Backbone as a printed PyTorch tensor [residue, N CA C, xyz], in Angstrom:
tensor([[[-17.0100, -14.5630,  -9.1280],
         [-16.8900, -14.5870,  -7.8960],
         [-17.7410, -13.5950,  -6.9720]],

        [[-17.7340, -14.1890,  -6.3680],
         [-18.5020, -13.4060,  -4.8620],
         [-17.4550, -13.2320,  -3.8480]],

        [[-17.7310, -12.6660,  -3.0110],
         [-16.7840, -11.9150,  -1.7250],
         [-16.1280, -12.9730,  -1.3160]],

        [[-16.4420, -13.4560,  -0.6820],
         [-16.0370, -14.5900,  -0.0290],
         [-14.9890, -15.5770,  -0.6760]],

        [[-15.6640, -16.3260,  -2.1470],
         [-15.3070, -16.3530,  -3.5750],
         [-13.9220, -16.2990,  -3.2800]],

        [[-13.7400, -15.1970,  -3.6340],
         [-12.5190, -14.2620,  -3.9810],
         [-11.4180, -14.1290,  -2.6270]],

        [[-12.1900, -13.8400,  -1.3160],
         [-11.3670, -14.0540,  -0.2660],
         [-10.6560, -15.7890,  -0.9080]],

        [[-11.0570, -16.5220,  -0.4420],
         [-10.8100, -17.8360,  -0.4750],
         [ -9.5100, -18.2680,  -1.7180]],

        [[ -9.9590, -17.6180,  -2.4570],
         [ -8.8120, -17.5210,  -3.9510],
         [ -7.6710, -17.3580,  -3.7290]],

        [[ -7.7760, -16.4500,  -2.5530],
         [ -6.3890, -15.6740,  -2.6010],
         [ -5.8270, -16.3540,  -1.6210]],

        [[ -3.9170, -16.1640,  -1.9870],
         [ -3.3510, -16.7880,  -1.0710],
         [ -1.9380, -15.7330,  -1.1020]],

        [[ -1.0850, -15.7940,  -0.0540],
         [  0.1960, -15.1540,  -0.1760],
         [  1.0470, -15.7460,  -1.6040]],

        [[  0.8190, -15.5370,  -2.6220],
         [  1.6550, -16.0900,  -3.8590],
         [  3.1000, -16.1240,  -3.5090]],

        [[  3.7330, -17.1640,  -3.5800],
         [  5.0960, -17.2430,  -3.5810],
         [  6.0120, -17.0110,  -4.2420]],

        [[  5.3800, -17.4770,  -5.6030],
         [  6.1790, -17.6670,  -6.5350],
         [  5.2670, -17.2190,  -7.8910]],

        [[  5.7880, -16.3600,  -8.8120],
         [  4.7750, -15.5780,  -9.7130],
         [  5.4330, -16.3140, -11.2530]],

        [[  4.7550, -15.9260, -12.1880],
         [  4.6090, -16.3090, -13.1440],
         [  5.5580, -15.2390, -13.8380]],

        [[  6.7650, -15.2660, -14.6290],
         [  7.7620, -14.5950, -14.8360],
         [  6.7710, -14.0940, -16.3990]],

        [[  6.2330, -15.2900, -17.0770],
         [  6.0220, -14.8380, -18.9910],
         [  4.5980, -13.8130, -18.7910]],

        [[  3.6500, -13.8260, -17.5330],
         [  2.2290, -13.2410, -17.5770],
         [  2.5040, -11.8010, -16.8780]],

        [[  2.2080, -10.5360, -17.8570],
         [  2.1360,  -9.5360, -17.0870],
         [  0.7140,  -8.5060, -17.0080]],

        [[  0.1670,  -7.8750, -16.2150],
         [ -0.2650,  -7.1590, -15.8350],
         [ -0.9300,  -6.1890, -16.5370]],

        [[ -2.5220,  -6.0250, -17.3580],
         [ -2.6890,  -4.8210, -18.4310],
         [ -2.2180,  -3.7200, -18.0560]],

        [[ -2.5340,  -2.6010, -18.4830],
         [ -2.6660,  -0.9740, -18.3560],
         [ -3.8110,  -0.7610, -17.1590]],

        [[ -4.8050,  -1.2950, -18.2730],
         [ -6.1060,  -2.1600, -17.1910],
         [ -6.1960,  -2.0660, -15.6880]],

        [[ -5.2720,  -2.8340, -15.6670],
         [ -5.2560,  -3.6700, -14.1900],
         [ -4.4220,  -2.6310, -13.0470]],

        [[ -3.1030,  -2.0050, -14.1090],
         [ -2.4910,  -1.1730, -13.3140],
         [ -2.9290,   0.3400, -12.4370]],

        [[ -4.3620,  -0.0380, -13.9040],
         [ -4.9890,   1.9890, -13.6180],
         [ -5.8750,   1.2110, -12.4920]],

        [[ -6.7780,   0.1950, -12.1360],
         [ -7.3080,  -0.2880, -11.1750],
         [ -6.4350,   0.1880,  -9.6970]],

        [[ -5.5900,  -0.3270, -10.0650],
         [ -4.8540,  -0.4310,  -8.4120],
         [ -4.3750,   0.7770,  -8.2700]],

        [[ -4.2620,   1.6550,  -9.2240],
         [ -3.5100,   3.1690,  -8.7350],
         [ -5.1240,   3.6660,  -8.3360]],

        [[ -5.8730,   3.1480,  -8.5950],
         [ -7.5180,   4.2170,  -8.4370],
         [ -7.7740,   3.5790,  -7.3520]],

        [[ -7.4870,   2.4510,  -6.7120],
         [ -7.9020,   1.8650,  -5.4750],
         [ -7.0850,   2.4940,  -4.4520]],

        [[ -5.4510,   2.3290,  -4.9510],
         [ -4.7640,   3.5460,  -3.6900],
         [ -5.0690,   4.4720,  -3.6680]],

        [[ -5.6360,   5.0220,  -4.4400],
         [ -5.9450,   6.7030,  -4.1560],
         [ -7.1340,   6.7760,  -3.5220]],

        [[ -8.2800,   5.6680,  -3.6030],
         [ -9.7810,   5.6480,  -2.8500],
         [ -9.5590,   5.1030,  -1.6000]],

        [[ -8.4480,   4.1970,  -1.2070],
         [ -8.1790,   3.8730,   0.2750],
         [ -8.3440,   5.0440,   1.6110]],

        [[ -9.1210,   4.9910,   2.4680],
         [ -9.2000,   5.7470,   3.3630],
         [ -8.2400,   5.8240,   4.0090]],

        [[ -7.6140,   7.0510,   4.5670],
         [ -6.4470,   7.8170,   5.5420],
         [ -7.1120,   8.7240,   6.4990]],

        [[ -6.2660,   8.9120,   7.8990],
         [ -6.5610,   9.5480,   8.8760],
         [ -6.5660,  11.1420,   8.0200]],

        [[ -7.7510,  11.8450,   8.2130],
         [ -8.6550,  12.9100,   8.2920],
         [ -7.8280,  13.1640,   6.2900]],

        [[ -7.8770,  12.3820,   5.8360],
         [ -7.9360,  12.2600,   4.4340],
         [ -6.8210,  13.0430,   3.6810]],

        [[ -5.6100,  13.2410,   4.5990],
         [ -4.3570,  13.8280,   3.9800],
         [ -3.4840,  12.9970,   3.1190]],

        [[ -3.8460,  11.7790,   3.1540],
         [ -3.0820,  11.0580,   1.9450],
         [ -1.9970,  11.4500,   2.3810]],

        [[ -0.8570,  11.0660,   3.4180],
         [  0.7860,  11.0920,   3.5670],
         [  1.5840,  10.0950,   3.4100]],

        [[  0.8910,   9.1580,   1.9810],
         [  1.8100,   8.7730,   1.1390],
         [  1.6670,   8.0410,   0.3140]],

        [[  2.9040,   7.3850,  -1.0140],
         [  3.0880,   7.1190,  -2.1920],
         [  2.7890,   5.8890,  -2.1690]],

        [[  2.5370,   5.3710,  -3.5230],
         [  2.8430,   4.0530,  -3.7840],
         [  3.8200,   3.9800,  -5.4340]],

        [[  5.0630,   3.5770,  -5.2700],
         [  6.0630,   3.5470,  -6.4850],
         [  5.4280,   1.9640,  -7.1420]],

        [[  5.4590,   1.7510,  -8.8380],
         [  5.1340,   1.6550,  -9.5220],
         [  6.2390,   0.4660, -10.0810]],

        [[  7.0160,  -0.7170,  -9.5880],
         [  8.1660,  -0.8970, -10.5760],
         [  8.2280,  -1.9020, -11.2730]],

        [[  8.0700,  -1.4910, -12.5990],
         [  8.2830,  -2.8150, -13.8160],
         [  9.6850,  -3.1920, -14.4190]],

        [[ 10.6960,  -2.0030, -13.9520],
         [ 11.7800,  -2.3140, -14.6760],
         [ 12.5720,  -3.9130, -13.9760]],

        [[ 13.2870,  -4.6650, -14.5630],
         [ 13.4560,  -6.1620, -14.2540],
         [ 14.5120,  -5.6000, -13.4180]],

        [[ 15.8920,  -5.0470, -13.8280],
         [ 16.7210,  -4.5770, -13.3930],
         [ 16.8270,  -3.5980, -11.9980]],

        [[ 15.8700,  -2.9900, -11.5920],
         [ 15.4540,  -2.4770, -10.1590],
         [ 14.9700,  -3.5470,  -9.2400]],

        [[ 14.4990,  -4.2260,  -9.7960],
         [ 13.6130,  -5.6000,  -8.9810],
         [ 14.9290,  -6.4050,  -8.4860]],

        [[ 15.6100,  -6.4650,  -9.2320],
         [ 17.1330,  -7.4180,  -8.9760],
         [ 17.5440,  -6.6760,  -7.3490]],

        [[ 17.5490,  -5.3740,  -8.1610],
         [ 18.4520,  -5.0070,  -7.2930],
         [ 18.3400,  -4.8930,  -5.4760]],

        [[ 16.3210,  -4.6020,  -5.7360],
         [ 15.5720,  -4.8150,  -4.6510],
         [ 15.5300,  -6.1560,  -3.8260]],

        [[ 15.6170,  -6.9410,  -4.8610],
         [ 15.6190,  -8.9420,  -4.2020],
         [ 16.8810,  -8.6560,  -3.7040]],

        [[ 18.2070,  -8.2880,  -3.4110],
         [ 19.0300,  -8.3940,  -2.7520],
         [ 18.4540,  -8.4160,  -1.2830]],

        [[ 18.0150,  -7.3210,  -0.9570],
         [ 17.8120,  -6.5670,  -0.0100],
         [ 16.7000,  -6.9040,   0.5460]],

        [[ 16.1410,  -7.8210,  -0.2070],
         [ 14.6080,  -8.5700,   0.5190],
         [ 14.8600,  -9.7410,   0.8970]],

        [[ 15.7990, -10.1480,   1.5340],
         [ 15.9560, -11.5700,   1.7300],
         [ 16.1370, -12.5860,   0.6120]],

        [[ 16.3350, -11.8710,  -0.6790],
         [ 16.2000, -13.2380,  -1.6240],
         [ 15.0520, -13.6670,  -1.8860]],

        [[ 13.9980, -12.7400,  -1.5650],
         [ 12.2340, -13.6170,  -2.0280],
         [ 12.1080, -13.6390,  -3.4890]],

        [[ 12.2480, -14.5140,  -3.9370],
         [ 12.1540, -14.9370,  -5.6790],
         [ 10.3120, -13.9840,  -5.6540]],

        [[  9.6980, -13.8580,  -5.0000],
         [  8.4520, -12.8130,  -5.5500],
         [  8.6410, -11.6050,  -5.9580]],

        [[  9.4580, -11.0170,  -5.7520],
         [ 10.5040,  -9.7820,  -5.8050],
         [ 10.4340,  -9.5160,  -7.6300]],

        [[ 11.0870, -10.4380,  -8.0150],
         [ 11.9960, -10.5710,  -8.9300],
         [ 11.0150, -11.3260, -10.1340]],

        [[ 10.0240, -12.2720,  -9.6170],
         [  9.2610, -12.6580, -10.7750],
         [  7.9300, -12.1410, -10.8280]],

        [[  7.7290, -11.2230,  -9.5210],
         [  6.4450, -10.8110, -10.3440],
         [  6.1250,  -9.9770, -11.3260]],

        [[  5.3560,  -9.6070, -12.1940],
         [  4.9290,  -8.6760, -13.0520],
         [  5.5530,  -6.8940, -12.6830]],

        [[  4.4490,  -6.7720, -11.1200],
         [  4.9800,  -5.1620, -11.1840],
         [  5.0780,  -5.2910,  -9.5100]],

        [[  5.9980,  -4.5650,  -8.8540],
         [  6.4770,  -4.4630,  -7.3530],
         [  6.0410,  -3.5840,  -7.2380]],

        [[  4.7780,  -3.3710,  -6.1190],
         [  4.5080,  -2.3020,  -5.6610],
         [  5.0760,  -1.6420,  -4.2990]],

        [[  5.5580,  -0.6390,  -4.0240],
         [  6.2590,  -0.1950,  -3.0300],
         [  5.5410,   1.0450,  -2.1170]],

        [[  4.8870,   0.9210,  -0.8840],
         [  4.5390,   2.0050,   0.1700],
         [  5.3540,   2.8480,   0.6920]],

        [[  5.1920,   3.7880,   0.6580],
         [  5.8110,   5.3940,   1.2550],
         [  5.6650,   6.0690,   1.9480]],

        [[  6.0010,   6.2850,   2.9130],
         [  5.3890,   7.7580,   3.7310],
         [  5.8380,   8.5110,   3.0670]],

        [[  5.5360,  10.4100,   3.8470],
         [  6.1400,  11.2370,   3.5180],
         [  6.3490,  11.5950,   4.5390]],

        [[  8.1890,  11.8720,   4.5500],
         [  8.9140,  12.0870,   5.6090],
         [  8.2330,  13.6260,   6.5300]],

        [[  7.9210,  13.9710,   5.7710],
         [  7.5360,  15.6300,   6.2060],
         [  6.1580,  16.1470,   6.1450]],

        [[  5.0060,  15.8630,   7.0320],
         [  3.5500,  16.0160,   7.0270],
         [  3.4180,  17.7700,   8.3270]],

        [[  2.9200,  18.3650,   7.8050],
         [  3.1700,  19.8160,   8.6300],
         [  2.0270,  20.9630,   7.8300]],

        [[  2.3020,  21.9070,   8.6720],
         [  1.0080,  23.0210,   7.8380],
         [  0.5810,  23.3900,   6.3190]],

        [[  1.7650,  23.0430,   5.8690],
         [  1.8590,  22.5230,   4.1140],
         [  1.0030,  22.0430,   4.1700]],

        [[  1.3120,  20.9930,   4.3500],
         [  0.4460,  19.8180,   4.2140],
         [ -1.2970,  19.4490,   4.2600]],

        [[ -1.5960,  20.1270,   5.5970],
         [ -2.7720,  20.0870,   5.6090],
         [ -3.3950,  21.4040,   5.1600]],

        [[ -2.8840,  22.4710,   4.8260],
         [ -3.5260,  23.5780,   4.3820],
         [ -3.3440,  23.2700,   2.5650]],

        [[ -2.9520,  22.0750,   2.2430],
         [ -2.7790,  21.7970,   0.4890],
         [ -4.4280,  20.7610,   0.3910]],

        [[ -4.4880,  20.1860,   1.9350],
         [ -5.6980,  18.8450,   1.1880],
         [ -6.9650,  19.9940,   2.2670]],

        [[ -7.0680,  21.3740,   2.5200],
         [ -8.2540,  21.4220,   3.0080],
         [ -8.2100,  22.8230,   1.4750]],

        [[ -7.6940,  23.6050,   1.1200],
         [ -7.3190,  24.2070,  -0.3270],
         [ -7.8850,  23.2630,  -1.4700]],

        [[ -7.3720,  22.1140,  -1.4540],
         [ -8.3390,  20.9490,  -2.4130],
         [ -9.7940,  20.9970,  -2.1230]],

        [[ -9.9050,  20.5610,  -0.7320],
         [-11.6340,  20.4700,  -0.4460],
         [-12.2970,  21.2260,  -0.8580]],

        [[-11.7270,  22.9620,  -0.5420],
         [-12.6760,  24.1100,  -1.1690],
         [-12.9730,  23.7070,  -2.7090]],

        [[-12.0500,  23.9680,  -3.2990],
         [-12.2290,  23.9030,  -4.9970],
         [-13.1890,  22.1160,  -5.2350]],

        [[-12.7860,  21.3070,  -4.5050],
         [-13.5400,  20.2770,  -4.8320],
         [-14.9960,  20.1420,  -4.7890]],

        [[-15.0920,  20.4740,  -3.5080],
         [-16.5360,  20.5310,  -2.7330],
         [-17.3460,  21.9970,  -3.0950]],

        [[-16.4300,  22.9900,  -2.5900],
         [-17.1560,  24.1060,  -3.1920],
         [-17.6010,  24.7170,  -1.6840]],

        [[-16.8950,  24.0600,  -0.8480],
         [-17.4570,  24.8100,   0.3890],
         [-16.1740,  26.2390,   1.0490]],

        [[-16.8650,  27.3120,   1.5050],
         [-16.0290,  28.4560,   2.0000],
         [-15.2450,  27.8770,   3.1590]],

        [[-14.4750,  28.9630,   3.4060],
         [-13.0950,  28.6940,   4.4930],
         [-13.6900,  28.8230,   5.8750]],

        [[-15.3560,  29.2130,   5.6770],
         [-15.5650,  29.8370,   6.9020],
         [-16.0540,  28.2450,   7.4950]],

        [[-16.2960,  27.6960,   6.6080],
         [-17.0620,  26.2870,   6.9440],
         [-15.7560,  25.0330,   7.5720]],

        [[-14.8520,  25.2700,   7.0900],
         [-13.7200,  24.1790,   7.3340],
         [-12.5750,  24.6260,   8.2130]],

        [[-12.5540,  25.7410,   8.4240],
         [-11.3550,  27.0040,   8.8190],
         [-10.9140,  26.2090,  10.6770]],

        [[-11.9650,  25.7550,  11.0970],
         [-12.2350,  25.1620,  12.0200],
         [-11.3080,  23.7610,  12.6490]],

        [[-11.9800,  23.5100,  11.6080],
         [-11.0580,  21.8560,  11.5310],
         [ -9.7790,  22.0960,  11.3140]],

        [[ -9.7650,  23.2490,   9.8280],
         [ -8.0360,  23.5210,   9.3670],
         [ -7.1780,  23.3960,  10.7140]],

        [[ -7.8670,  24.7690,  11.0710],
         [ -6.6180,  25.2920,  12.4430],
         [ -6.5540,  23.8550,  13.4130]],

        [[ -7.5910,  23.2140,  13.8670],
         [ -7.4970,  22.0340,  15.0560],
         [ -6.4910,  21.0050,  14.2490]],

        [[ -6.7710,  20.7920,  13.4510],
         [ -5.6890,  19.6480,  12.7660],
         [ -3.9590,  20.1040,  12.9730]],

        [[ -3.9980,  21.6520,  12.3080],
         [ -2.7910,  22.2700,  12.8160],
         [ -2.1810,  22.1650,  14.1820]],

        [[ -2.9170,  22.2900,  15.0320],
         [ -2.4600,  21.9940,  16.4810],
         [ -1.8120,  20.8120,  16.9260]],

        [[ -3.1760,  19.6810,  16.1750],
         [ -2.9150,  18.5870,  16.6770],
         [ -1.4510,  18.0190,  16.1780]],

        [[ -1.4080,  18.6420,  14.7610],
         [  0.4350,  18.4410,  14.4830],
         [  1.4480,  18.6800,  14.5060]],

        [[  0.7190,  20.0270,  15.2680],
         [  1.9080,  20.6650,  15.4980],
         [  2.7370,  20.4360,  17.1980]],

        [[  1.9060,  19.3690,  17.7910],
         [  2.2020,  19.1460,  18.6980],
         [  2.3880,  17.7190,  19.0300]],

        [[  2.9370,  17.1800,  17.8550],
         [  2.8960,  15.7480,  17.8150],
         [  4.5230,  15.4680,  17.3820]],

        [[  5.4740,  14.2270,  17.9350],
         [  6.5920,  14.5550,  17.0730],
         [  7.0210,  14.0510,  16.3150]],

        [[  8.1310,  14.1480,  15.3150],
         [  8.3590,  13.9140,  14.0590],
         [  8.1190,  12.4020,  14.0950]],

        [[  8.3530,  11.6360,  15.4250],
         [  8.2830,   9.9610,  15.2980],
         [  6.5660,   9.4400,  15.2890]],

        [[  6.2470,  10.0750,  16.3810],
         [  4.4060,  10.4100,  15.9830],
         [  3.7600,  10.2510,  15.1500]],

        [[  4.4770,  11.1710,  13.8950],
         [  3.8110,  11.4480,  12.7870],
         [  3.9890,  10.5580,  12.0670]],

        [[  5.1770,  10.1600,  12.0240],
         [  5.6120,   8.7670,  10.9100],
         [  5.3790,   7.7790,  11.6390]],

        [[  4.7660,   7.5520,  12.6940],
         [  4.2730,   6.2400,  12.6510],
         [  2.6250,   6.1290,  12.6600]],

        [[  2.2600,   7.2200,  12.6700],
         [  0.7270,   7.4710,  11.9840],
         [  0.4340,   6.8570,  10.5940]],

        [[  1.4330,   8.0080,  10.0370],
         [  1.7810,   7.6380,   8.3560],
         [  1.6970,   6.1800,   7.9880]],

        [[  2.8550,   5.1780,   9.0300],
         [  3.0570,   3.8710,   8.9480],
         [  1.5410,   3.5180,   9.0960]],

        [[  1.1020,   3.6570,   9.9060],
         [ -0.2570,   3.0060,   9.9420],
         [ -1.6010,   2.6950,   8.6080]],

        [[ -1.5380,   4.2170,   8.1060],
         [ -2.0820,   4.3500,   6.6550],
         [ -1.7910,   3.1750,   5.9520]],

        [[ -0.3640,   2.9130,   5.7740],
         [  0.2130,   2.1840,   4.5000],
         [ -0.3630,   0.8180,   4.8110]],

        [[ -0.6860,   0.6610,   6.1210],
         [ -1.4350,  -0.9500,   6.6510],
         [ -2.5020,  -1.3340,   5.8340]],

        [[ -3.5670,  -0.1320,   6.0760],
         [ -4.5770,  -0.0970,   5.5100],
         [ -4.5920,  -0.3550,   4.4300]],

        [[ -3.6180,   0.6080,   3.4930],
         [ -3.9200,   0.4290,   2.0870],
         [ -3.4130,  -0.7100,   1.6160]],

        [[ -2.3210,  -1.6200,   2.3130],
         [ -2.2420,  -3.1760,   1.5690],
         [ -3.3280,  -3.8330,   1.8590]],

        [[ -4.1980,  -3.9220,   2.8840],
         [ -5.5000,  -4.2230,   3.3640],
         [ -6.1460,  -4.4750,   2.1690]],

        [[ -6.5150,  -3.1900,   2.0150],
         [ -7.5910,  -2.9450,   0.7990],
         [ -6.7520,  -3.3760,  -0.6550]],

        [[ -5.6200,  -2.9020,  -0.9960],
         [ -5.4060,  -3.2580,  -2.2880],
         [ -4.9360,  -5.0000,  -2.3750]],

        [[ -4.7730,  -5.5460,  -1.1680],
         [ -4.7520,  -7.2090,  -1.7560],
         [ -6.5210,  -7.4990,  -1.5740]],

        [[ -7.2190,  -7.0240,  -1.1790],
         [ -8.6470,  -7.4010,  -1.6960],
         [ -8.9310,  -6.9950,  -3.1580]],

        [[ -8.9960,  -6.0660,  -3.0970],
         [ -8.8820,  -5.2620,  -4.5910],
         [ -8.5850,  -6.2470,  -5.5750]],

        [[ -7.2630,  -6.8880,  -5.5530],
         [ -6.6250,  -8.2480,  -6.0490],
         [ -7.4550,  -9.3390,  -6.5140]],

        [[ -7.6430,  -9.6810,  -5.1700],
         [ -8.6560, -11.0830,  -4.7790],
         [ -9.6700, -10.5080,  -5.5670]],

        [[-10.4130,  -9.9060,  -5.9470],
         [-11.4970,  -9.4020,  -6.6150],
         [-11.2870,  -9.2740,  -8.1280]],

        [[ -9.9880,  -8.8400,  -8.5520],
         [ -9.8100,  -8.7060,  -9.9710],
         [ -8.8180,  -9.7520, -10.5030]],

        [[ -8.9750, -10.7380,  -9.1260],
         [ -7.9610, -12.1100, -10.1380],
         [ -6.4790, -11.7170, -10.1270]],

        [[ -5.8500, -10.9220,  -9.4270],
         [ -4.3080, -10.3960,  -9.8400],
         [ -4.2340, -11.3620,  -7.9530]],

        [[ -2.8910, -12.2800,  -8.2000],
         [ -2.5200, -12.6970,  -7.0910],
         [ -1.2290, -11.5920,  -6.5970]],

        [[ -1.2840, -11.5930,  -5.0360],
         [ -0.4440, -10.5030,  -4.6860],
         [  0.0690, -10.8940,  -3.1510]],

        [[  1.4890, -10.8940,  -2.8190],
         [  1.9490, -11.8280,  -1.6080],
         [  2.3640, -10.1320,  -0.4530]],

        [[  1.7280,  -9.5040,   0.1700],
         [  2.3810,  -8.4740,   1.4000],
         [  3.5790,  -9.0030,   2.0390]],

        [[  4.4200,  -8.2070,   1.8300],
         [  5.6080,  -8.1090,   2.4310],
         [  5.8140,  -7.2290,   3.3410]],

        [[  6.7580,  -7.6330,   4.5780],
         [  7.3090,  -6.8690,   5.7930],
         [  9.2060,  -6.8880,   5.3690]],

        [[  9.4040,  -7.8390,   4.8580],
         [ 10.6080,  -8.4700,   4.6330],
         [ 11.5290,  -8.2480,   3.8000]],

        [[ 12.0470,  -6.7160,   4.2150],
         [ 13.2920,  -6.0820,   3.3860],
         [ 13.7490,  -5.1800,   4.2900]],

        [[ 14.7950,  -4.6570,   3.7790],
         [ 15.7940,  -4.0710,   4.2590],
         [ 15.1430,  -2.1230,   4.0770]],

        [[ 14.4060,  -1.4900,   4.8200],
         [ 14.4380,  -0.4680,   4.2780],
         [ 15.2720,   0.6960,   3.9690]],

        [[ 16.5600,   0.6410,   4.4080],
         [ 17.6450,   1.9320,   4.5220],
         [ 17.5340,   1.6040,   2.6850]],

        [[ 18.0930,   0.1630,   2.5050],
         [ 18.5390,   0.0740,   0.8820],
         [ 17.6650,   0.3220,   0.0330]],

        [[ 16.3140,   0.1090,   0.2720],
         [ 15.1960,   0.2230,  -0.7210],
         [ 15.2720,   1.4730,  -1.1040]],

        [[ 15.2630,   2.5920,   0.5740],
         [ 14.9880,   3.9620,  -0.0010],
         [ 16.2070,   4.7260,  -0.8160]],

        [[ 17.8380,   4.1690,  -0.3050],
         [ 18.6620,   4.2970,  -1.1740],
         [ 18.9270,   4.0120,  -2.9260]],

        [[ 18.2980,   2.8080,  -2.9110],
         [ 18.1180,   2.2060,  -4.5010],
         [ 17.0740,   3.1030,  -4.9680]],

        [[ 15.7630,   3.3440,  -4.6230],
         [ 14.9690,   4.4980,  -4.9380],
         [ 15.1330,   5.6740,  -4.9750]],

        [[ 15.8320,   6.3260,  -4.2930],
         [ 16.3240,   7.5300,  -3.8880],
         [ 15.6900,   8.1520,  -3.2420]],

        [[ 14.9010,   7.4040,  -2.5860],
         [ 13.7880,   8.0360,  -1.6110],
         [ 14.0400,   9.3460,  -1.1570]],

        [[ 14.8900,   9.6890,  -0.3760],
         [ 15.5550,  10.6970,   0.7150],
         [ 15.0970,  11.9190,  -0.0950]],

        [[ 15.3310,  11.7870,  -1.3670],
         [ 15.5710,  13.2250,  -2.3910],
         [ 14.1000,  13.3200,  -2.4730]],

        [[ 13.2640,  12.4230,  -2.5950],
         [ 11.6090,  12.8540,  -2.6150],
         [ 11.3820,  12.7490,  -0.9910]],

        [[ 11.5600,  12.8410,  -0.2080],
         [ 11.0580,  12.9830,   0.8940],
         [  9.8450,  12.0690,   1.6750]],

        [[ 10.8120,  10.4080,   1.0770],
         [  9.9370,   9.8120,   1.6560],
         [ 10.9280,   8.5750,   1.9740]],

        [[ 10.6360,   7.5990,   2.5960],
         [ 10.7780,   6.1960,   3.5710],
         [  9.5220,   4.7020,   2.8490]],

        [[ 10.7890,   3.8850,   2.8910],
         [  9.4260,   3.0780,   1.8500],
         [  9.1940,   2.3280,   3.4810]],

        [[  8.1520,   1.3930,   3.9010],
         [  7.2050,   0.9320,   4.8450],
         [  6.7500,  -0.9490,   4.3640]],

        [[  6.3040,  -0.8770,   3.0330],
         [  5.6070,  -1.7560,   2.9120],
         [  5.5540,  -2.3760,   1.3030]],

        [[  6.1440,  -3.5410,   0.9140],
         [  5.4120,  -3.8860,  -0.5150],
         [  4.6360,  -4.7010,  -0.8680]],

        [[  4.4430,  -4.8530,  -1.7840],
         [  2.9750,  -5.7350,  -2.7100],
         [  3.9620,  -6.2080,  -3.6950]],

        [[  3.9650,  -7.6920,  -4.4620],
         [  4.3390,  -8.1940,  -5.5720],
         [  2.9310,  -8.5440,  -5.9360]],

        [[  2.6530,  -8.1960,  -7.4600],
         [  1.4680,  -8.3940,  -7.9010],
         [  1.6330,  -9.2500,  -8.8520]],

        [[  0.6850,  -9.9210,  -9.7590],
         [  1.1280, -10.6990, -11.3840],
         [ -0.0460, -12.1050, -11.0570]],

        [[  0.7590, -13.0970, -11.4740],
         [  0.1150, -13.9520, -11.6820],
         [  0.6910, -15.4350, -11.2300]],

        [[  0.3210, -16.0140, -10.4660],
         [  0.9070, -17.4620,  -9.6150],
         [  1.4040, -17.8890, -10.6900]],

        [[  2.5230, -19.1530, -10.3770],
         [  3.2340, -19.8600, -10.9530],
         [  2.4410, -20.6410, -11.0960]],

        [[  2.3760, -21.8180, -11.9330],
         [  1.9680, -23.3320, -12.2450],
         [  2.6630, -23.8400, -11.1390]],

        [[  3.8740, -23.9330, -10.9550],
         [  4.1770, -25.1050, -10.0620],
         [  4.4560, -24.1080,  -8.2790]],

        [[  4.0570, -23.2320,  -8.1430],
         [  3.9050, -22.8350,  -6.6710],
         [  2.8830, -23.5460,  -5.8450]],

        [[  3.7500, -24.2450,  -5.0630],
         [  2.9760, -25.3570,  -4.2390],
         [  1.8460, -25.0060,  -2.9780]],

        [[  2.0790, -23.5990,  -2.6470],
         [  1.3520, -23.0630,  -2.1020],
         [ -0.1020, -22.8170,  -2.4420]],

        [[ -0.1790, -22.4930,  -3.7340],
         [ -1.3260, -22.4520,  -4.2290],
         [ -2.2360, -23.2620,  -4.3320]],

        [[ -2.0980, -24.4080,  -4.0170],
         [ -2.8950, -25.3480,  -3.9110],
         [ -3.4840, -26.3830,  -2.6380]],

        [[ -2.6420, -25.5680,  -1.9870],
         [ -2.8580, -25.7520,  -0.3080],
         [ -4.2640, -25.2520,   0.0980]],

        [[ -4.6110, -26.0230,   1.0260],
         [ -6.5340, -25.1040,   1.7720],
         [ -5.9960, -23.9410,   3.0090]],

        [[ -6.2340, -23.4890,   2.8630],
         [ -6.0520, -22.0670,   4.2340],
         [ -6.0410, -23.0940,   5.8270]],

        [[ -5.5540, -22.4480,   6.5530],
         [ -5.6880, -22.6270,   7.5080],
         [ -5.7500, -22.0240,   8.4920]],

        [[ -6.9330, -21.6790,   8.6260],
         [ -7.9140, -20.3300,   9.8460],
         [ -8.3610, -21.0800,  11.1450]],

        [[ -8.5080, -20.6450,  12.2140],
         [ -9.1560, -20.7820,  13.3850],
         [-10.4940, -20.7660,  13.2330]],

        [[-11.6160, -21.7190,  13.7080],
         [-12.4360, -21.4880,  13.8110],
         [-13.3380, -20.6580,  13.5990]],

        [[-14.0550, -19.7750,  13.0530],
         [-14.7440, -18.7090,  13.8790],
         [-15.3520, -18.1460,  14.6350]],

        [[-15.7070, -19.3800,  15.2840],
         [-16.5280, -19.0690,  16.6550],
         [-15.2450, -18.9990,  17.8180]],

        [[-14.4510, -19.2780,  17.5070],
         [-13.5470, -19.2570,  18.2440],
         [-12.7430, -17.5030,  18.1310]],

        [[-12.9120, -16.9440,  17.0430],
         [-12.6960, -15.3130,  17.3380],
         [-13.1380, -14.4730,  16.6050]],

        [[-14.2550, -14.8010,  16.6760],
         [-15.2680, -13.6110,  16.9200],
         [-16.6620, -14.0760,  17.7890]],

        [[-17.0360, -13.0230,  18.4470],
         [-17.8930, -12.9980,  19.1260],
         [-18.3990, -11.8150,  19.2390]],

        [[-19.8530, -12.3130,  19.2360],
         [-20.9980, -11.0810,  18.5160],
         [-22.1200, -11.1050,  20.4130]],

        [[-22.2340,  -9.9250,  20.5520],
         [-22.7490,  -9.4890,  22.1210],
         [-23.7430,  -8.7810,  21.8340]]])
């Protein structure tokens, strides 16, 4: 399929086929796509949890407004933000850049210090909000990758983050859950899979100047 055909094939899957599982190769593709998604300044203040364990999915289901996608999907992706983004985070990034790109400290020192000053002047809430924005970029990118790979998905904000954080012990890892993306294969009896997309006419939402 070409790009547009892939996006037309995609829809927010409401029920997955519980008997069909993604392969290790497909999961590896999603991991790499996650890692390649752009983030502000390249800091990647995010983590992705990949949940296959059915008992865990059942626990999360109870705090996701009983949305059946959580329990019927092959794997449940949970996108989290780091609760601590500080000078150590910034130093770790620039030290890695020096190693990977072979650049000198002289080349990057001004930008390193500029970012440190920028984050020093941000409140914890501002930093977390910035990180949350990154998870939406990641979600959109992975949904597109799923469409290209013929993997069904469903973006989800509908869950109680505090409960999910508790179930997954995220506070111990300095993480907070933000979004979820169940992935797998659509069930044959998911009536939404046969419905046409409802979209505004292009000329009403796109303006060329």
